[in-house]
DRENDOPA-955255 format. One record per residue (C-alpha): residue number from 1; residue in one letter; x, y, z. Coordinates in nm, 4 decimals, padded with zeros to 6 digits, m for minus. Layout:
<sites>
{NUM,A,{X,Y,Z}} ...
</sites>
This chain:
<sites>
{1,X,{06.0115,11.1057,m07.3297}} {2,X,{06.0360,11.3089,m07.6487}} {3,X,{06.0774,11.1637,m07.9968}} {4,X,{06.1319,11.3479,m08.3233}} {5,X,{05.7965,11.4362,m08.4825}} {6,X,{05.8243,11.2072,m08.7846}} {7,X,{05.9361,10.9020,m08.5880}} {8,X,{05.6649,10.9551,m08.3276}} {9,X,{05.3924,10.9835,m08.5909}} {10,X,{05.5231,10.6734,m08.7674}} {11,X,{05.5299,10.4624,m08.4509}} {12,X,{05.1746,10.5684,m08.3726}} {13,X,{05.0590,10.4968,m08.7284}} {14,X,{05.1928,10.1404,m08.7088}} {15,X,{04.9937,10.0621,m08.3933}} {16,X,{04.6308,10.0016,m08.3114}} {17,X,{04.4320,10.2455,m08.0982}} {18,X,{04.5805,10.0948,m07.7815}} {19,X,{04.9426,10.1239,m07.8913}} {20,X,{04.9981,09.7591,m07.9847}} {21,X,{05.1673,09.6568,m08.3068}} {22,X,{04.9776,09.3968,m08.5121}} {23,X,{05.1839,09.4067,m08.8289}} {24,X,{05.1480,09.1808,m09.1310}} {25,X,{05.4575,09.0910,m09.3357}} {26,X,{05.4157,09.0293,m09.7069}} {27,X,{05.7588,09.1528,m09.8143}} {28,X,{05.9052,08.8002,m09.8279}} {29,X,{06.0965,08.7325,m10.1445}} {30,X,{06.3303,08.4321,m10.1219}} {31,X,{06.0741,08.2145,m09.9313}} {32,X,{05.8297,08.2701,m10.2183}} {33,X,{06.0661,08.2587,m10.5139}} {34,X,{06.1756,07.8957,m10.4794}} {35,X,{05.8301,07.7367,m10.4379}} {36,X,{05.6803,07.9482,m10.7172}} {37,X,{05.9619,07.8672,m10.9616}} {38,X,{05.9353,07.4974,m10.8743}} {39,X,{05.5580,07.4920,m10.9256}} {40,X,{05.5913,07.6678,m11.2603}} {41,X,{05.8929,07.4661,m11.3731}} {42,X,{06.0897,07.7820,m11.4468}} {43,X,{06.4445,07.8884,m11.3496}} {44,X,{06.3081,08.2029,m11.1861}} {45,X,{05.9636,08.2789,m11.0459}} {46,X,{05.7403,08.4666,m11.2903}} {47,X,{05.6936,08.8250,m11.1737}} {48,X,{05.3190,08.8028,m11.2320}} {49,X,{05.2835,08.5115,m10.9901}} {50,X,{05.4834,08.6758,m10.7122}} {51,X,{05.2883,09.0002,m10.7451}} {52,X,{04.9523,08.8216,m10.7573}} {53,X,{05.0300,08.6161,m10.4460}} {54,X,{05.1157,08.9324,m10.2534}} {55,X,{04.8027,09.1032,m10.3813}} {56,X,{04.5886,08.8173,m10.2472}} {57,X,{04.7627,08.8262,m09.9094}} {58,X,{04.6975,09.1985,m09.8757}} {59,X,{04.3357,09.1721,m09.9893}} {60,X,{04.2376,08.9109,m09.7332}} {61,X,{04.4608,08.9941,m09.4354}} {62,X,{04.5514,09.3638,m09.4349}} {63,X,{04.2117,09.4704,m09.2933}} {64,X,{04.2891,09.2754,m08.9734}} {65,X,{04.6376,09.4236,m08.9218}} {66,X,{04.7458,09.7571,m08.7782}} {67,X,{05.0198,09.7926,m09.0433}} {68,X,{05.1546,09.6090,m09.3465}} {69,X,{05.5139,09.5486,m09.4570}} {70,X,{05.5740,09.5439,m09.8338}} {71,X,{05.8704,09.5165,m10.0650}} {72,X,{05.8845,09.7823,m10.3364}} {73,X,{05.9533,09.5545,m10.6334}} {74,X,{05.6929,09.2783,m10.6195}} {75,X,{05.4380,09.3914,m10.3623}} {76,X,{05.3916,09.7664,m10.3674}} {77,X,{05.2009,09.8273,m10.6917}} {78,X,{04.9576,09.5368,m10.6463}} {79,X,{04.9182,09.5390,m10.2690}} {80,X,{04.8750,09.9076,m10.1867}} {81,X,{04.5291,09.9329,m10.3507}} {82,X,{04.4192,09.6398,m10.1305}} {83,X,{04.5333,09.7987,m09.8024}} {84,X,{04.2831,10.0199,m09.6168}} {85,X,{04.4255,10.3734,m09.6004}} {86,X,{04.4073,10.3903,m09.2214}} {87,X,{04.6664,10.1130,m09.1917}} {88,X,{05.0344,10.1870,m09.1356}} {89,X,{05.2803,10.1218,m09.4175}} {90,X,{05.6328,09.9808,m09.3860}} {91,X,{05.8683,09.9303,m09.6804}} {92,X,{06.1739,09.7067,m09.6989}} {93,X,{06.5173,09.8613,m09.7494}} {94,X,{06.7421,09.5557,m09.7856}} {95,X,{06.7969,09.3596,m10.1061}} {96,X,{06.6868,08.9955,m10.0924}} {97,X,{07.0111,08.9009,m10.2693}} {98,X,{07.3007,08.9005,m10.0256}} {99,X,{07.6720,08.8927,m10.0997}} {100,X,{07.7748,08.5492,m09.9722}} {101,X,{08.1496,08.5456,m09.9128}} {102,X,{08.3719,08.2652,m09.7764}} {103,X,{08.3707,08.4530,m09.4445}} {104,X,{08.0005,08.5311,m09.4142}} {105,X,{07.7058,08.7233,m09.5479}} {106,X,{07.6980,09.0912,m09.6489}} {107,X,{07.3770,09.2890,m09.6902}} {108,X,{07.3074,09.5684,m09.9383}} {109,X,{07.0134,09.8003,m10.0092}} {110,X,{06.7664,09.7234,m10.2867}} {111,X,{06.9152,09.8691,m10.6067}} {112,X,{06.7802,10.2128,m10.7025}} {113,X,{06.6085,10.2407,m10.3636}} {114,X,{06.6762,10.4526,m10.0561}} {115,X,{06.5372,10.5718,m09.7254}} {116,X,{06.4579,10.9036,m09.8897}} {117,X,{06.2439,10.7321,m10.1514}} {118,X,{06.0653,10.5328,m09.8819}} {119,X,{05.9820,10.8566,m09.7035}} {120,X,{05.8792,11.0241,m10.0281}} {121,X,{05.6404,10.7413,m10.1179}} {122,X,{05.4537,10.8010,m09.7929}} {123,X,{05.5634,10.5074,m09.5773}} {124,X,{05.5525,10.5280,m09.1987}} {125,X,{05.8634,10.3161,m09.1374}} {126,X,{06.1717,10.1654,m09.2990}} {127,X,{06.2378,09.7963,m09.2360}} {128,X,{06.6052,09.7035,m09.2402}} {129,X,{06.6957,09.3339,m09.2245}} {130,X,{07.0526,09.2512,m09.1289}} {131,X,{07.1996,08.9004,m09.1261}} {132,X,{07.4443,08.8951,m08.8376}} {133,X,{07.6716,08.6530,m08.6591}} {134,X,{07.8605,08.7782,m08.3536}} {135,X,{08.1282,08.5163,m08.4252}} {136,X,{08.1798,08.6115,m08.7922}} {137,X,{08.5176,08.7610,m08.8908}} {138,X,{08.5631,09.1306,m08.8006}} {139,X,{08.5390,09.2535,m09.1596}} {140,X,{08.2000,09.0861,m09.2043}} {141,X,{08.0670,09.2280,m08.8784}} {142,X,{08.1983,09.5722,m08.9679}} {143,X,{08.0226,09.5660,m09.3044}} {144,X,{07.6902,09.4628,m09.1511}} {145,X,{07.7188,09.7208,m08.8758}} {146,X,{07.7960,09.9929,m09.1301}} {147,X,{07.4962,09.8820,m09.3373}} {148,X,{07.2630,09.9316,m09.0400}} {149,X,{07.4285,10.2541,m08.9261}} {150,X,{07.3969,10.4075,m09.2739}} {151,X,{07.0271,10.3204,m09.2843}} {152,X,{06.9777,10.4528,m08.9324}} {153,X,{07.1461,10.7825,m09.0153}} {154,X,{06.9281,10.8201,m09.3236}} {155,X,{06.6159,10.7458,m09.1161}} {156,X,{06.7231,11.0136,m08.8703}} {157,X,{06.7807,11.2626,m09.1522}} {158,X,{06.4426,11.1812,m09.3090}} {159,X,{06.2736,11.1640,m08.9668}} {160,X,{06.1159,10.8254,m09.0331}} {161,X,{06.0834,10.5239,m08.8034}} {162,X,{06.3749,10.2781,m08.8261}} {163,X,{06.2557,09.9191,m08.7739}} {164,X,{06.5490,09.6774,m08.7512}} {165,X,{06.5208,09.3025,m08.8048}} {166,X,{06.8202,09.0966,m08.6883}} {167,X,{06.8574,08.7369,m08.8077}} {168,X,{07.1277,08.4793,m08.7436}} {169,X,{07.2402,08.2401,m09.0192}} {170,X,{07.4806,07.9491,m09.0732}} {171,X,{07.8352,08.0568,m09.1519}} {172,X,{07.9959,07.8955,m09.4606}} {173,X,{08.0461,07.5250,m09.3980}} {174,X,{07.8191,07.5236,m09.0922}} {175,X,{07.5115,07.3007,m09.0843}} {176,X,{07.1894,07.4948,m09.0121}} {177,X,{07.1001,07.2472,m08.7374}} {178,X,{07.4158,07.3461,m08.5507}} {179,X,{07.2602,07.6841,m08.4735}} {180,X,{06.9838,07.5411,m08.2577}} {181,X,{07.2062,07.4303,m07.9716}} {182,X,{07.3495,07.7837,m07.9541}} {183,X,{07.0382,07.9771,m08.0472}} {184,X,{06.9932,08.1730,m07.7242}} {185,X,{07.3481,08.3080,m07.7175}} {186,X,{07.3670,08.3716,m08.0917}} {187,X,{07.0361,08.5581,m08.1035}} {188,X,{07.1126,08.7728,m07.8008}} {189,X,{07.4694,08.8527,m07.9013}} {190,X,{07.3625,08.9334,m08.2574}} {191,X,{07.1279,09.2013,m08.1227}} {192,X,{07.3741,09.3526,m07.8769}} {193,X,{07.5764,09.5751,m08.1143}} {194,X,{07.2621,09.7418,m08.2478}} {195,X,{07.1421,09.8507,m07.9046}} {196,X,{07.3961,10.1335,m07.9281}} {197,X,{07.2120,10.4647,m07.9892}} {198,X,{07.4354,10.5427,m08.2873}} {199,X,{07.2326,10.2962,m08.4980}} {200,X,{06.9136,10.4929,m08.4389}} {201,X,{06.6838,10.1911,m08.4028}} {202,X,{06.3277,10.2781,m08.3048}} {203,X,{06.1704,09.9293,m08.3158}} {204,X,{06.3423,09.5917,m08.2931}} {205,X,{06.1971,09.2973,m08.4871}} {206,X,{06.3426,08.9828,m08.3312}} {207,X,{06.3491,08.6077,m08.3735}} {208,X,{06.2971,08.3724,m08.0785}} {209,X,{06.5960,08.3165,m07.8493}} {210,X,{06.4776,07.9565,m07.8262}} {211,X,{06.3106,07.6897,m08.0382}} {212,X,{06.1064,07.7956,m08.3397}} {213,X,{05.9298,07.4597,m08.3674}} {214,X,{05.8219,07.2361,m08.0821}} {215,X,{05.7957,07.5379,m07.8505}} {216,X,{05.7333,07.4289,m07.4886}} {217,X,{05.3973,07.5048,m07.3325}} {218,X,{05.4375,07.8520,m07.1744}} {219,X,{05.2500,07.7236,m06.8695}} {220,X,{05.4272,07.3880,m06.8573}} {221,X,{05.7168,07.2500,m06.6559}} {222,X,{05.9709,07.3282,m06.9298}} {223,X,{05.8739,07.6934,m06.9637}} {224,X,{06.1016,07.8574,m06.7064}} {225,X,{06.4382,07.8346,m06.8909}} {226,X,{06.2872,07.9626,m07.2136}} {227,X,{06.1120,08.2501,m07.0358}} {228,X,{06.4457,08.3476,m06.8821}} {229,X,{06.5928,08.3662,m07.2330}} {230,X,{06.3166,08.5986,m07.3500}} {231,X,{06.3478,08.8107,m07.0364}} {232,X,{06.7236,08.8318,m07.0844}} {233,X,{06.6799,08.9448,m07.4439}} {234,X,{06.4175,09.2038,m07.3529}} {235,X,{06.6285,09.3488,m07.0729}} {236,X,{06.8962,09.4662,m07.3167}} {237,X,{06.6638,09.6438,m07.5616}} {238,X,{06.6648,10.0246,m07.5426}} {239,X,{06.3498,10.0570,m07.7529}} {240,X,{06.0218,09.8629,m07.7924}} {241,X,{06.0173,09.5391,m07.9868}} {242,X,{05.8057,09.2878,m08.1744}} {243,X,{05.8357,08.9196,m08.2567}} {244,X,{05.8856,08.7725,m08.6024}} {245,X,{05.7587,08.4266,m08.6831}} {246,X,{06.0776,08.2872,m08.8479}} {247,X,{05.8726,08.0398,m09.0499}} {248,X,{05.7061,07.8852,m08.7433}} {249,X,{05.3632,07.7270,m08.7696}} {250,X,{05.0639,07.9085,m08.6189}} {251,X,{05.0533,07.7080,m08.2933}} {252,X,{05.4255,07.7399,m08.2263}} {253,X,{05.4215,08.1114,m08.3024}} {254,X,{05.1331,08.1680,m08.0612}} {255,X,{05.3359,07.9931,m07.7925}} {256,X,{05.6430,08.2040,m07.8726}} {257,X,{05.4281,08.5148,m07.8553}} {258,X,{05.3152,08.4278,m07.5037}} {259,X,{05.6776,08.4159,m07.3899}} {260,X,{05.7538,08.7384,m07.5752}} {261,X,{05.4556,08.9280,m07.4358}} {262,X,{05.5434,08.8213,m07.0836}} {263,X,{05.8850,08.9733,m07.1485}} {264,X,{05.7310,09.3007,m07.2658}} {265,X,{05.6895,09.2701,m07.6440}} {266,X,{05.4589,09.5294,m07.8003}} {267,X,{05.3191,09.2891,m08.0585}} {268,X,{05.4301,09.1114,m08.3734}} {269,X,{05.5445,09.1603,m08.7313}} {270,X,{05.4789,08.8233,m08.8908}} {271,X,{05.3871,08.6602,m09.2173}} {272,X,{05.4303,08.2905,m09.2818}} {273,X,{05.2863,08.1816,m08.9463}} {274,X,{04.9669,08.3478,m09.0663}} {275,X,{04.9473,08.2635,m09.4364}} {276,X,{05.1907,07.9766,m09.5175}} {277,X,{04.9110,07.7165,m09.5380}} {278,X,{04.7354,07.9264,m09.7997}} {279,X,{05.0540,07.9750,m10.0017}} {280,X,{05.1048,07.5970,m09.9982}} {281,X,{04.8034,07.5768,m10.2347}} {282,X,{04.9882,07.7711,m10.5073}} {283,X,{04.9313,07.7767,m10.8058}} {284,X,{04.5632,07.7168,m10.7341}} {285,X,{04.4645,08.0776,m10.6680}} {286,X,{04.1052,07.9908,m10.5836}} {287,X,{04.2190,07.7457,m10.3173}} {288,X,{04.4633,08.0039,m10.1832}} {289,X,{04.1867,08.2609,m10.1558}} {290,X,{03.9641,08.0135,m09.9722}} {291,X,{04.2298,07.9338,m09.7115}} {292,X,{04.3164,08.3018,m09.6719}} {293,X,{03.9519,08.3845,m09.6110}} {294,X,{03.9138,08.1113,m09.3479}} {295,X,{04.2166,07.9544,m09.1808}} {296,X,{04.4582,08.2452,m09.2327}} {297,X,{04.2107,08.4998,m09.1012}} {298,X,{04.1484,08.2715,m08.8052}} {299,X,{04.5240,08.2579,m08.7395}} {300,X,{04.5386,08.6353,m08.7476}} {301,X,{04.2344,08.6715,m08.5219}} {302,X,{04.3961,08.4430,m08.2629}} {303,X,{04.7222,08.6330,m08.2830}} {304,X,{04.5424,08.9642,m08.2426}} {305,X,{04.3439,08.8378,m07.9434}} {306,X,{04.6623,08.7250,m07.7725}} {307,X,{04.8282,09.0590,m07.8502}} {308,X,{04.5302,09.2481,m07.7088}} {309,X,{04.5366,09.0500,m07.3855}} {310,X,{04.9106,09.0143,m07.3214}} {311,X,{05.1245,09.2582,m07.5225}} {312,X,{05.2431,09.5889,m07.3839}} {313,X,{05.1659,09.9177,m07.5533}} {314,X,{05.4785,10.0362,m07.7328}} {315,X,{05.4926,10.3573,m07.5288}} {316,X,{05.4851,10.1531,m07.2064}} {317,X,{05.8456,10.0473,m07.2753}} {318,X,{06.0862,10.1582,m07.0055}} {319,X,{06.2514,10.3976,m07.2523}} {320,X,{05.9401,10.6132,m07.2247}} {321,X,{05.7276,10.7419,m06.9409}} {322,X,{05.3997,10.6375,m07.0953}} {323,X,{05.3409,10.9838,m07.2369}} {324,X,{05.5432,11.0372,m07.5533}} {325,X,{05.5595,11.3820,m07.7071}} {326,X,{05.7180,11.5250,m08.0224}} {327,X,{06.0645,11.6677,m07.9643}} {328,X,{05.9865,12.0285,m08.0498}} {329,X,{05.9851,12.3627,m07.8723}} {330,X,{05.6250,12.4737,m07.8625}} {331,X,{05.5816,12.8247,m07.9944}} {332,X,{05.9084,12.8098,m08.1900}} {333,X,{05.8364,12.5111,m08.4143}} {334,X,{05.9107,12.4701,m08.7054}} {335,X,{06.2175,12.6890,m08.6560}} {336,X,{06.5260,12.4722,m08.6850}} {337,X,{06.3370,12.1576,m08.7820}} {338,X,{06.4916,11.9571,m09.0703}} {339,X,{06.6862,12.2623,m09.1777}} {340,X,{06.9789,12.0710,m09.3215}} 
</sites>
């Protein structure tokens, strides 16, 4: 299998030496904004607090990851100096503020930000989060699909890895709890459109097609139906994939990861399952640092051990033959490369 040179280098940079993705997410915005504003008694979270939290996360946890996901506004300036230079770098593309219409949610890029700027800054991948419901009205689906396609085309033009995160959400007037009974179908059908090659997805970042909390024991009597859901999801993916934690606790996420790895996942891209307990100590920064240095690092060590023992190398995905090479003509390169 041949991949364009930039995408191949990026996918390798995100992985450990054995081709497994152990990626730390500290690009979260909305999940941090509310608790920080509440603790400070302010209408909006102070920028200094958000940036300092992300700096602490990077300082204590980035050395144990193969790559780190940052947002450009709050995380980049403070976190990059804390990240060892041999680690891969992913930057978010999507704005945390969505356009919430009576029909559903529309995503937009971060203002004054683009795939070209992400490439220029030296990142190895672009993370694109799309909120998607397969049962939303056609105009909402069309907008979200165009959002992803535009990002994918820009990633292709810039020859940078396109990492797509697909999340379901409650439609207007729908209770969040109503999603759980339909989670398998909604998750799988939300992914389906983006398996088309026209979107240019290189890595899929996916939520569980089953419970996020109270996950059944992967070796227990209730495991078989959930494993079938993971296997069904994996069977439709044309490129390698990782699990996201979706706000799960450490124990539940480890269980979800066992199902995912059995289905062929190449690792994880997760945040709150690793460091949420530390963030719960905010605004006591000393207490946060203590938990990050102990419990959070232990969470990450356990996750990495499981990934080492059960996850597939990304190039072992059926899309490849195990030996991935840059898509060039030896002896004629760089003729014709990125000429437009």
